[in-house]
VMD Tcl script that builds the backbone (N, CA, C; Angstrom):
set m [mol new atoms 204]
animate dup $m
set s [atomselect $m all]
$s set {name element resname resid chain x y z} {
  {N N MET 1 A 104.150 123.919 106.641}
  {CA C MET 1 A 104.953 122.879 107.792}
  {C C MET 1 A 106.141 122.749 107.609}
  {N N LYS 2 A 106.923 122.844 108.558}
  {CA C LYS 2 A 108.601 122.553 108.394}
  {C C LYS 2 A 108.526 121.079 107.868}
  {N N LYS 3 A 110.180 121.445 107.208}
  {CA C LYS 3 A 110.568 120.224 106.563}
  {C C LYS 3 A 110.587 119.046 107.551}
  {N N THR 4 A 110.736 119.446 108.878}
  {CA C THR 4 A 110.687 117.928 109.985}
  {C C THR 4 A 109.156 117.468 110.588}
  {N N GLU 5 A 108.672 117.999 109.909}
  {CA C GLU 5 A 106.757 118.073 110.335}
  {C C GLU 5 A 105.771 117.667 108.908}
  {N N GLN 6 A 105.054 116.627 109.386}
  {CA C GLN 6 A 104.481 115.689 108.868}
  {C C GLN 6 A 102.867 115.588 109.239}
  {N N LEU 7 A 102.272 115.157 108.447}
  {CA C LEU 7 A 100.692 114.723 109.132}
  {C C LEU 7 A 100.494 113.714 109.825}
  {N N PHE 8 A 100.027 113.233 111.089}
  {CA C PHE 8 A 99.791 112.209 111.547}
  {C C PHE 8 A 98.286 111.773 111.650}
  {N N ALA 9 A 97.885 110.712 111.450}
  {CA C ALA 9 A 96.537 110.746 111.895}
  {C C ALA 9 A 96.131 109.894 113.269}
  {N N ILE 10 A 95.718 110.363 114.629}
  {CA C ILE 10 A 95.194 110.179 115.675}
  {C C ILE 10 A 93.985 108.826 115.476}
  {N N VAL 11 A 94.677 107.763 115.712}
  {CA C VAL 11 A 93.387 106.541 115.458}
  {C C VAL 11 A 92.823 106.137 116.822}
  {N N SER 12 A 91.671 106.076 117.153}
  {CA C SER 12 A 91.252 105.179 118.556}
  {C C SER 12 A 90.049 104.397 117.845}
  {N N GLY 13 A 90.121 103.068 118.252}
  {CA C GLY 13 A 88.757 101.988 118.064}
  {C C GLY 13 A 88.560 102.213 116.073}
  {N N GLY 14 A 89.448 102.418 115.529}
  {CA C GLY 14 A 89.975 101.814 114.065}
  {C C GLY 14 A 89.052 103.094 113.194}
  {N N ILE 15 A 89.287 104.529 113.808}
  {CA C ILE 15 A 88.533 105.595 113.587}
  {C C ILE 15 A 89.766 106.554 113.739}
  {N N VAL 16 A 89.589 107.426 112.601}
  {CA C VAL 16 A 90.482 108.410 112.935}
  {C C VAL 16 A 89.905 109.611 113.318}
  {N N GLN 17 A 90.424 110.082 114.746}
  {CA C GLN 17 A 89.931 110.801 115.681}
  {C C GLN 17 A 90.345 112.424 115.179}
  {N N ASN 18 A 91.626 112.650 114.945}
  {CA C ASN 18 A 92.076 113.721 114.644}
  {C C ASN 18 A 93.171 113.714 113.363}
  {N N ILE 19 A 93.736 114.939 112.744}
  {CA C ILE 19 A 94.977 114.401 112.409}
  {C C ILE 19 A 95.639 115.838 112.535}
  {N N ILE 20 A 97.012 115.999 112.997}
  {CA C ILE 20 A 97.938 116.590 113.699}
  {C C ILE 20 A 99.047 116.820 112.808}
  {N N VAL 21 A 99.930 118.110 112.565}
  {CA C VAL 21 A 101.112 118.338 112.297}
  {C C VAL 21 A 102.016 118.081 112.897}
  {N N ALA 22 A 102.821 117.235 113.198}
  {CA C ALA 22 A 104.178 117.503 114.225}
  {C C ALA 22 A 104.890 116.250 113.357}
  {N N ASP 23 A 106.292 116.381 113.998}
  {CA C ASP 23 A 107.443 115.959 114.143}
  {C C ASP 23 A 107.424 114.345 114.138}
  {N N LYS 24 A 108.283 113.220 114.037}
  {CA C LYS 24 A 107.978 112.074 114.018}
  {C C LYS 24 A 108.055 111.522 115.659}
  {N N SER 25 A 109.215 112.764 116.285}
  {CA C SER 25 A 109.833 112.097 117.813}
  {C C SER 25 A 108.263 112.398 118.498}
  {N N PHE 26 A 107.369 113.535 118.138}
  {CA C PHE 26 A 106.297 114.074 118.853}
  {C C PHE 26 A 105.236 113.105 118.908}
  {N N ALA 27 A 105.202 112.515 117.698}
  {CA C ALA 27 A 104.222 111.195 116.862}
  {C C ALA 27 A 104.690 110.509 117.907}
  {N N ASP 28 A 105.899 109.731 117.665}
  {CA C ASP 28 A 106.077 108.588 118.698}
  {C C ASP 28 A 105.883 108.857 120.318}
  {N N LEU 29 A 105.714 109.486 120.594}
  {CA C LEU 29 A 105.530 110.245 122.349}
  {C C LEU 29 A 104.150 109.764 122.653}
  {N N ILE 30 A 104.058 110.505 121.619}
  {CA C ILE 30 A 101.468 110.082 121.815}
  {C C ILE 30 A 101.416 108.853 121.609}
  {N N ALA 31 A 102.237 108.223 120.836}
  {CA C ALA 31 A 101.506 106.937 120.407}
  {C C ALA 31 A 100.710 106.030 121.426}
  {N N PRO 32 A 101.859 105.608 122.551}
  {CA C PRO 32 A 101.286 104.718 123.633}
  {C C PRO 32 A 99.845 105.244 123.896}
  {N N ASP 33 A 99.262 106.030 124.083}
  {CA C ASP 33 A 98.214 106.839 124.307}
  {C C ASP 33 A 96.786 106.194 122.906}
  {N N TYR 34 A 97.021 105.458 121.892}
  {CA C TYR 34 A 96.285 105.651 120.715}
  {C C TYR 34 A 96.140 104.284 120.548}
  {N N ASP 35 A 95.312 104.045 119.528}
  {CA C ASP 35 A 95.415 102.337 118.699}
  {C C ASP 35 A 96.522 102.853 118.179}
  {N N ALA 36 A 96.549 103.764 117.646}
  {CA C ALA 36 A 97.450 104.181 115.631}
  {C C ALA 36 A 98.039 105.347 115.969}
  {N N VAL 37 A 99.356 105.731 115.712}
  {CA C VAL 37 A 99.215 107.077 115.358}
  {C C VAL 37 A 100.346 107.285 114.108}
  {N N ALA 38 A 99.486 107.047 112.720}
  {CA C ALA 38 A 99.599 106.662 111.358}
  {C C ALA 38 A 100.169 108.231 110.823}
  {N N GLU 39 A 101.208 108.248 110.548}
  {CA C GLU 39 A 101.744 109.266 108.842}
  {C C GLU 39 A 101.130 109.221 107.888}
  {N N CYS 40 A 100.398 109.983 107.641}
  {CA C CYS 40 A 99.409 110.529 106.731}
  {C C CYS 40 A 99.492 111.137 105.385}
  {N N THR 41 A 100.859 112.030 105.290}
  {CA C THR 41 A 101.198 113.022 104.471}
  {C C THR 41 A 100.633 112.896 103.063}
  {N N GLY 42 A 99.843 113.516 102.838}
  {CA C GLY 42 A 99.327 113.420 101.122}
  {C C GLY 42 A 98.652 112.020 100.805}
  {N N ASN 43 A 97.424 111.236 101.626}
  {CA C ASN 43 A 97.146 110.396 101.866}
  {C C ASN 43 A 95.687 110.968 101.809}
  {N N PRO 44 A 95.649 110.810 100.638}
  {CA C PRO 44 A 93.857 111.159 100.548}
  {C C PRO 44 A 92.428 110.674 101.371}
  {N N ASP 45 A 92.857 109.330 101.336}
  {CA C ASP 45 A 92.100 108.343 102.076}
  {C C ASP 45 A 92.214 108.367 103.520}
  {N N ALA 46 A 93.276 109.191 104.222}
  {CA C ALA 46 A 93.293 109.571 105.655}
  {C C ALA 46 A 92.746 111.101 105.923}
  {N N TYR 47 A 91.341 110.705 106.543}
  {CA C TYR 47 A 90.504 111.915 106.826}
  {C C TYR 47 A 89.795 111.700 108.334}
  {N N ILE 48 A 89.323 113.063 109.390}
  {CA C ILE 48 A 88.767 112.513 110.451}
  {C C ILE 48 A 87.554 112.098 110.159}
  {N N GLY 49 A 87.054 110.749 110.815}
  {CA C GLY 49 A 86.014 110.252 110.906}
  {C C GLY 49 A 85.950 108.893 110.037}
  {N N GLY 50 A 87.549 108.881 108.937}
  {CA C GLY 50 A 87.863 107.495 108.321}
  {C C GLY 50 A 88.162 106.153 109.033}
  {N N GLU 51 A 87.796 105.374 108.335}
  {CA C GLU 51 A 88.593 103.918 109.421}
  {C C GLU 51 A 89.834 103.546 108.611}
  {N N TYR 52 A 90.683 102.993 109.711}
  {CA C TYR 52 A 91.794 102.970 109.741}
  {C C TYR 52 A 91.864 100.836 110.219}
  {N N VAL 53 A 91.985 100.305 108.994}
  {CA C VAL 53 A 92.326 98.859 109.049}
  {C C VAL 53 A 93.470 98.260 108.687}
  {N N ASN 54 A 93.941 97.337 110.031}
  {CA C ASN 54 A 95.173 96.469 109.634}
  {C C ASN 54 A 96.398 97.708 109.026}
  {N N GLY 55 A 96.316 98.710 109.469}
  {CA C GLY 55 A 97.564 99.194 109.007}
  {C C GLY 55 A 97.397 100.183 107.875}
  {N N ALA 56 A 96.442 100.132 107.156}
  {CA C ALA 56 A 96.056 101.303 106.362}
  {C C ALA 56 A 94.502 102.040 106.324}
  {N N PHE 57 A 94.750 103.195 105.785}
  {CA C PHE 57 A 93.013 104.154 105.887}
  {C C PHE 57 A 92.332 103.572 104.777}
  {N N VAL 58 A 91.356 103.394 105.199}
  {CA C VAL 58 A 90.340 102.688 103.811}
  {C C VAL 58 A 89.922 103.988 103.234}
  {N N PRO 59 A 89.863 103.897 101.845}
  {CA C PRO 59 A 89.005 104.738 100.980}
  {C C PRO 59 A 87.511 105.522 101.266}
  {N N ARG 60 A 87.775 106.593 101.127}
  {CA C ARG 60 A 86.072 107.089 101.260}
  {C C ARG 60 A 85.236 106.150 100.156}
  {N N PRO 61 A 84.059 106.313 100.748}
  {CA C PRO 61 A 83.055 105.714 99.999}
  {C C PRO 61 A 82.771 106.886 98.684}
  {N N GLU 62 A 82.117 105.443 97.419}
  {CA C GLU 62 A 81.926 106.739 96.526}
  {C C GLU 62 A 80.592 107.473 96.658}
  {N N PRO 63 A 80.402 108.492 96.260}
  {CA C PRO 63 A 79.436 108.985 96.516}
  {C C PRO 63 A 78.125 108.600 95.887}
  {N N VAL 64 A 76.715 108.480 96.509}
  {CA C VAL 64 A 75.592 107.862 95.887}
  {C C VAL 64 A 74.766 108.733 95.807}
  {N N SER 65 A 74.255 108.321 93.897}
  {CA C SER 65 A 73.512 109.617 93.471}
  {C C SER 65 A 71.792 109.067 93.785}
  {N N ASP 66 A 71.456 110.355 93.802}
  {CA C ASP 66 A 69.708 110.191 94.194}
  {C C ASP 66 A 69.054 109.849 93.295}
  {N N ALA 67 A 69.725 110.158 91.642}
  {CA C ALA 67 A 68.842 109.668 90.545}
  {C C ALA 67 A 68.352 108.284 90.222}
  {N N ALA 68 A 66.819 108.426 90.024}
  {CA C ALA 68 A 66.136 106.896 90.296}
  {C C ALA 68 A 66.348 106.907 88.567}
}
mol reanalyze $m
mol bondsrecalc $m
mol representation Tube
mol addrep $m
């Protein structure tokens, strides 16, 4: 990534649809087409299929053990 590039999550319906590498000007340009285009560089809670609620990424659920 170039210094001016960051990771941005493309959000629709509260779900991260994609994560792109872009500069802020491009992210701002496409933002009106989506519910949110949120900067997520270094955020482990931002992943495709993850939730984005009230301006924040929802942490991944804890794995469930099958052990009884």
